[in-house]
C-alpha positions in Angstrom: 161.0 17.4 192.6 160.4 21.0 193.6 157.2 21.1 191.6 155.9 18.1 193.5 156.7 19.7 196.8 155.0 22.9 195.7 151.8 21.0 194.7 151.7 19.1 198.1 152.2 22.4 200.0 149.3 24.1 198.2 147.0 21.3 199.2 147.2 22.4 202.8 145.2 25.4 204.1 147.2 28.6 203.7 149.2 29.5 206.8 149.1 32.9 208.3 151.7 35.0 206.5 153.5 38.0 207.7 155.5 40.1 205.2 157.7 42.3 207.3 159.3 45.7 206.7 158.0 46.0 203.2 157.1 49.2 201.3 153.6 49.0 199.9 153.0 50.3 196.4 150.1 52.7 196.7 148.7 52.4 193.1 146.0 55.0 193.8 148.4 57.8 194.9 151.3 56.6 192.7 154.1 56.1 195.3 155.5 53.6 197.8 154.8 53.9 201.5 157.2 53.8 204.4 157.9 50.2 205.6 154.9 48.2 206.9 154.2 44.7 208.1 151.4 43.0 206.2 149.6 40.1 207.8 147.6 37.6 205.7 145.1 35.1 207.0 142.5 33.0 205.2 143.4 34.5 201.8 142.8 38.1 203.0 144.9 40.9 204.3 144.0 41.3 208.0 146.5 43.9 209.2 148.9 46.5 207.9 151.0 48.3 210.5 154.3 50.0 211.1 156.9 47.3 211.9 157.2 48.5 215.5 153.5 48.2 216.2 152.7 45.0 214.2 151.4 42.0 216.0 152.4 38.8 214.2 150.5 35.7 215.3 152.4 32.8 216.7 153.5 30.3 214.1 153.0 32.7 211.2 155.1 32.2 208.1 157.4 35.2 207.8 158.8 36.8 204.6 161.4 39.5 205.0 160.3 42.5 202.9 163.2 44.8 203.7 164.2 46.8 200.6 161.3 45.3 198.7 157.9 46.6 197.4 154.5 44.9 197.7 152.1 45.5 194.9 148.6 44.2 194.1 148.6 41.2 191.8 148.4 42.1 188.1 145.3 41.7 186.0 145.4 40.8 182.3 142.0 42.2 181.0 142.1 40.4 177.6 143.1 36.8 177.4 141.8 33.6 175.6 141.6 30.5 177.6 139.3 28.6 175.2 140.0 27.6 171.6 136.5 27.4 170.2 137.3 28.0 166.5 139.9 25.3 166.4 138.1 23.0 168.9 141.3 22.4 170.8 141.5 21.9 174.6 141.5 25.0 176.9 144.7 26.9 177.4 145.3 25.7 181.0 148.9 25.1 180.0 149.2 28.9 180.4 148.2 29.1 184.0 151.6 28.6 185.6 153.1 31.2 183.2 150.6 33.8 184.3 151.3 33.2 188.0 155.1 33.1 187.6 154.9 36.6 186.1 152.7 38.0 188.8 149.4 37.9 186.9 146.9 36.7 189.5 143.7 37.6 187.6 142.6 37.4 184.0 139.5 38.3 182.0 138.5 35.6 179.4 137.2 37.2 176.2 135.5 34.6 174.0 133.7 32.0 176.1 130.6 29.9 175.4 127.8 29.4 177.8 128.7 25.7 178.2 132.2 26.7 179.3 131.2 28.8 182.3 131.1 25.7 184.6 134.7 25.1 183.7 135.6 28.7 184.7 133.8 28.2 188.0 135.6 25.0 188.6 139.0 26.6 188.0 138.2 29.5 190.4 137.0 27.0 193.1 140.2 25.0 192.7 142.3 28.2 193.0 140.5 29.1 196.2 141.1 25.6 197.6 144.7 25.7 196.7 144.5 22.7 194.3 145.2 24.8 191.2 148.0 27.3 190.6 146.3 29.7 188.2 145.0 33.2 188.0 141.5 33.9 189.1 139.1 34.4 186.1 137.4 37.6 187.1 135.0 37.5 184.1 134.3 35.3 181.1 132.6 37.3 178.3 130.2 35.1 176.3 130.1 35.7 172.6 126.8 36.9 171.2 125.7 37.9 167.7 122.5 37.2 165.8 119.9 36.1 168.3 120.2 39.0 170.7 117.6 38.2 173.3 118.1 34.4 173.4 121.9 34.5 173.5 122.0 37.2 176.2 119.4 35.4 178.3 121.4 32.2 178.1 124.6 34.0 179.1 122.9 35.6 182.1 121.2 32.4 183.2 124.6 30.7 183.1 126.2 33.4 185.4 128.0 35.5 182.9 128.8 39.1 183.8 129.7 40.2 180.3 128.7 39.4 176.7 131.1 40.1 173.8 130.5 41.3 170.2 132.9 41.0 167.3 133.8 43.3 164.4 131.5 41.6 161.9 128.4 42.2 163.9 125.7 44.0 161.8 125.2 47.5 163.2 121.4 46.8 163.4 122.0 44.0 165.9 123.8 46.1 168.5 120.9 48.0 170.0 119.0 44.8 170.7 122.0 43.2 172.3 122.5 46.3 174.5 118.8 46.4 175.5 118.8 42.7 176.4 122.0 43.0 178.3 120.8 46.0 180.2 117.7 44.1 181.3 119.9 41.4 182.8 122.5 43.8 184.2 125.2 42.5 181.9 128.0 44.5 180.4 128.4 44.4 176.6 132.1 44.5 175.6 134.4 43.7 172.7 135.1 45.0 169.2 133.4 48.1 168.0 131.6 46.7 164.9 133.5 47.6 161.7 130.6 49.2 160.0 129.8 51.5 162.9 131.4 54.7 164.1 132.9 54.7 167.5 130.4 57.3 168.7 127.5 54.9 167.7 128.8 52.1 170.0 128.8 54.1 173.2 126.9 51.4 174.9 129.9 49.1 175.0 131.4 49.1 178.5 134.9 48.2 177.2 136.2 48.3 173.7 139.2 46.3 172.6 142.3 46.8 170.4 141.5 50.5 169.6 139.1 49.2 166.9 137.3 52.1 165.3 139.3 54.6 167.3 141.8 54.9 164.4 138.8 55.7 162.1 137.3 58.1 164.7 140.5 60.0 164.5 140.5 60.2 160.7 139.1 63.1 158.7 137.8 60.4 156.3 135.8 58.4 158.8 132.4 58.9 157.2 133.6 57.9 153.7 135.5 54.9 155.1 132.5 53.5 156.9 130.2 54.2 154.0 132.4 52.0 151.8 132.0 49.2 154.3 128.2 49.2 154.5 126.7 46.3 152.6 129.8 44.1 152.9 130.0 41.0 155.0 132.7 38.6 156.3 135.7 38.2 154.0 134.8 41.2 151.8 134.5 43.4 154.8 137.8 42.2 156.3 139.6 42.7 153.0 138.3 46.3 152.6 139.4 47.1 156.2 142.9 46.0 155.4 142.9 47.9 152.2 141.7 51.1 153.9 144.2 51.0 156.8 146.9 53.1 155.2 144.3 55.8 154.4 143.0 55.6 157.9 146.4 56.2 159.4 147.3 58.9 156.8 144.3 61.1 157.6 144.8 61.4 161.4 143.3 64.6 162.9 144.2 65.6 166.5 141.0 67.7 166.7 138.8 64.7 165.7 140.7 62.5 168.1 140.2 64.8 171.0 136.5 65.1 170.2 136.1 61.3 169.9 138.0 60.8 173.2 135.7 63.3 175.0 132.6 61.4 173.7 134.1 58.1 174.9 134.7 59.5 178.3 131.2 60.8 178.6 129.9 57.4 177.7 132.0 55.8 180.5 133.6 53.3 178.0 136.9 51.8 179.1 139.5 50.8 176.4 141.9 47.9 176.3 144.5 48.8 173.7 146.5 45.5 173.5 149.5 47.4 172.0 151.6 44.3 172.5 149.9 42.6 169.5 151.8 44.8 167.1 155.0 45.0 169.1 156.3 41.5 168.8 159.6 41.0 167.0 158.4 38.8 164.0 162.1 38.0 163.4 161.7 34.3 162.9 163.4 33.4 166.1 160.3 32.7 168.2 161.4 29.1 168.8 164.5 30.4 170.6 162.4 32.2 173.2 162.9 30.7 176.7 159.2 30.3 177.1 158.6 28.5 173.8 159.0 25.0 175.3 156.2 25.9 177.8 153.6 26.1 175.0 151.6 23.0 174.4 152.4 21.3 171.1 149.1 22.3 169.4 149.7 25.9 170.4 153.2 25.9 169.0 151.8 24.5 165.7 149.2 27.3 165.6 151.9 30.0 166.1 154.0 28.5 163.4 151.2 28.5 160.9 150.1 32.1 161.7 153.6 33.5 161.7 154.4 31.8 158.4 151.3 33.5 156.8 152.4 37.0 157.8 153.4 39.1 154.8 155.8 42.1 154.7 152.8 44.3 154.2 151.2 42.8 157.4 154.4 43.7 159.3 154.5 47.2 157.9 150.9 47.8 159.1 151.7 46.4 162.5 154.5 48.9 162.9 152.4 51.7 161.5 149.6 51.1 164.0 152.2 50.8 166.8 153.7 54.2 165.8 150.2 55.8 165.6 148.6 54.3 168.7 150.3 56.6 171.3 148.5 59.6 169.8 145.1 57.9 170.3 145.9 56.6 173.8 147.1 60.0 174.8 143.8 61.6 173.7 141.7 58.9 175.5 143.8 59.2 178.6 143.8 63.0 178.8 140.0 62.9 178.3 139.7 60.7 181.4 138.9 57.4 179.7 139.9 54.3 181.8 142.7 52.5 180.1 142.9 48.8 181.0 145.9 46.6 180.4 145.3 43.5 178.3 147.3 41.4 175.8 145.1 39.0 173.7 147.4 36.2 174.8 148.2 33.6 173.5 148.2 35.2 170.1 151.5 34.4 168.3 154.6 35.6 170.3 152.3 37.0 173.0 153.3 34.8 175.9 151.0 34.5 178.9 152.1 36.6 181.8 155.3 37.9 180.2 153.4 39.9 177.6 151.5 41.9 180.3 154.8 43.5 181.4 155.5 44.4 177.8 152.1 46.0 177.5 152.8 48.1 180.6 156.1 49.2 179.1 154.2 50.2 175.9 151.6 52.2 177.8 154.4 54.2 179.5 155.9 54.7 176.0 152.5 56.0 174.9 152.5 58.7 177.6 151.2 57.1 180.8 153.4 57.5 183.9 154.6 54.2 185.4 152.1 54.6 188.2 149.3 55.1 185.7 150.3 52.1 183.7 150.5 50.0 186.9 147.0 51.3 187.8 145.8 50.0 184.4 146.7 46.4 185.5 145.5 46.7 189.2 143.0 49.3 190.4 141.5 50.3 187.1 140.4 46.7 186.4 139.0 46.4 189.9 137.0 49.6 189.5 135.7 48.5 186.1 134.6 45.1 187.5 133.0 46.6 190.5 135.5 44.9 192.8 137.5 47.9 194.1 136.3 47.0 197.6 137.8 43.6 197.3 140.9 43.9 195.1 143.1 46.4 193.2 145.1 47.8 196.1 147.0 46.5 199.1 144.6 47.2 201.9 143.1 45.5 204.9 140.2 43.3 204.1 141.2 42.8 200.4 142.1 39.6 198.7 145.7 38.5 199.3 146.7 38.4 195.6 150.1 40.2 195.8 153.4 40.6 194.1 156.7 41.2 195.9 159.1 43.3 193.8 162.8 44.0 194.2 162.3 47.7 193.2 159.7 50.4 193.0 157.5 50.1 189.8 156.1 53.7 190.2 159.6 54.9 189.4 160.3 52.5 186.6 157.7 50.3 185.1 160.4 47.7 184.2 160.5 46.9 187.9 157.2 45.0 187.6 159.4 42.3 186.0 161.7 42.0 189.1 159.4 39.6 190.9 160.7 37.9 194.1 157.5 36.3 195.3 153.8 36.0 194.5 151.0 35.6 197.0 148.1 33.8 195.3 144.8 33.6 197.2 146.9 33.9 200.4 149.5 31.2 199.5 153.1 32.3 199.3 155.1 31.3 196.2 158.8 32.3 196.5 161.3 32.6 193.7 162.1 28.9 193.7 158.4 28.1 193.4 158.0 30.6 190.5 161.1 29.1 188.7 159.5 25.7 189.1 156.3 27.0 187.4 158.4 28.4 184.5 160.3 25.1 184.2 157.1 23.1 183.9 156.3 19.6 185.0 
């Protein structure tokens, strides 16, 4: 019944909202402000004032923020909303889970040109209040062989980014970069497995620390030389076989040198540590969010988890243990770290997994404020939207999260969500619980 009332309420224009006496999480400076009253109208923040000087319009909806902390909505910079390999329906089942966990924006990382109208339709419905979902801030279109034609098609369809995968032949990347540059598109994705990290400086964001491990190895040149001439399954098999050697030959000097080169190139990194951090204990069906997965997604998780070997798990844990050294080098060099999860990979639940990623970034050496920035201001800057989102400020989008405690002191406090403001519409705890419970 509550879900029905929520749906009916969202159909109406968002009322003016005043969040009173709330401490704003300043993600840029890394601390919380003194109490303020924040006024939202038409999906935007229109005023932020000390409580004694705040002017609250007549009839405004009020939310008591005393003792609470108002942060920008969180951004997951690596998600998959489409199932192109398996030809299953889009993962719109995940939308309520994102919002219930304070994730108000996502970046789709493997779209096709013909799917961009669906992305636009979702965003339009969110703005109208007819869909409870995170805004899709970018949908990267996959490109590969026909560099010019594929990039042109993506640009004509309105894409902002194109994505390459690990199996891309190294010779193809320069043509893709040139075609994308001509259309003002970013090239993002996996550093090709037969290329050194330094050779892929044109990628604007690199995912999963791919080729960063190799760049930090004293054997990088020999490892990559062995991969040349291999394709598809043979290449993937060799990568797996080489992984213990990659991790065993870590060099802090090489890692610092590689990180400085990445920083000079202006390349952001999305580590997705959470992929290797899941429990893999066979109890996934006991997770409280398991029933919220669509049946076909549950079946996919079951198949993939059943196929994992003890060696696979050993390598997951080895990467997870080694990754903080790499992230530390990148971070100290000034590389932008962006929070992303690769959800819905098995056991990587939409929304909930981003909070785990933030915890892992802190464990890797970022401060709580820096980790929070990786899911708020850093994505906004990367996307060129810092004037519109990423902080709680007048004029910016009203995508907000009300927390019970200060996340700059303890990153676990991002989980203590009391309310979410989505495109100016207030969702209180009862609304969020209804999203988690499902239809």
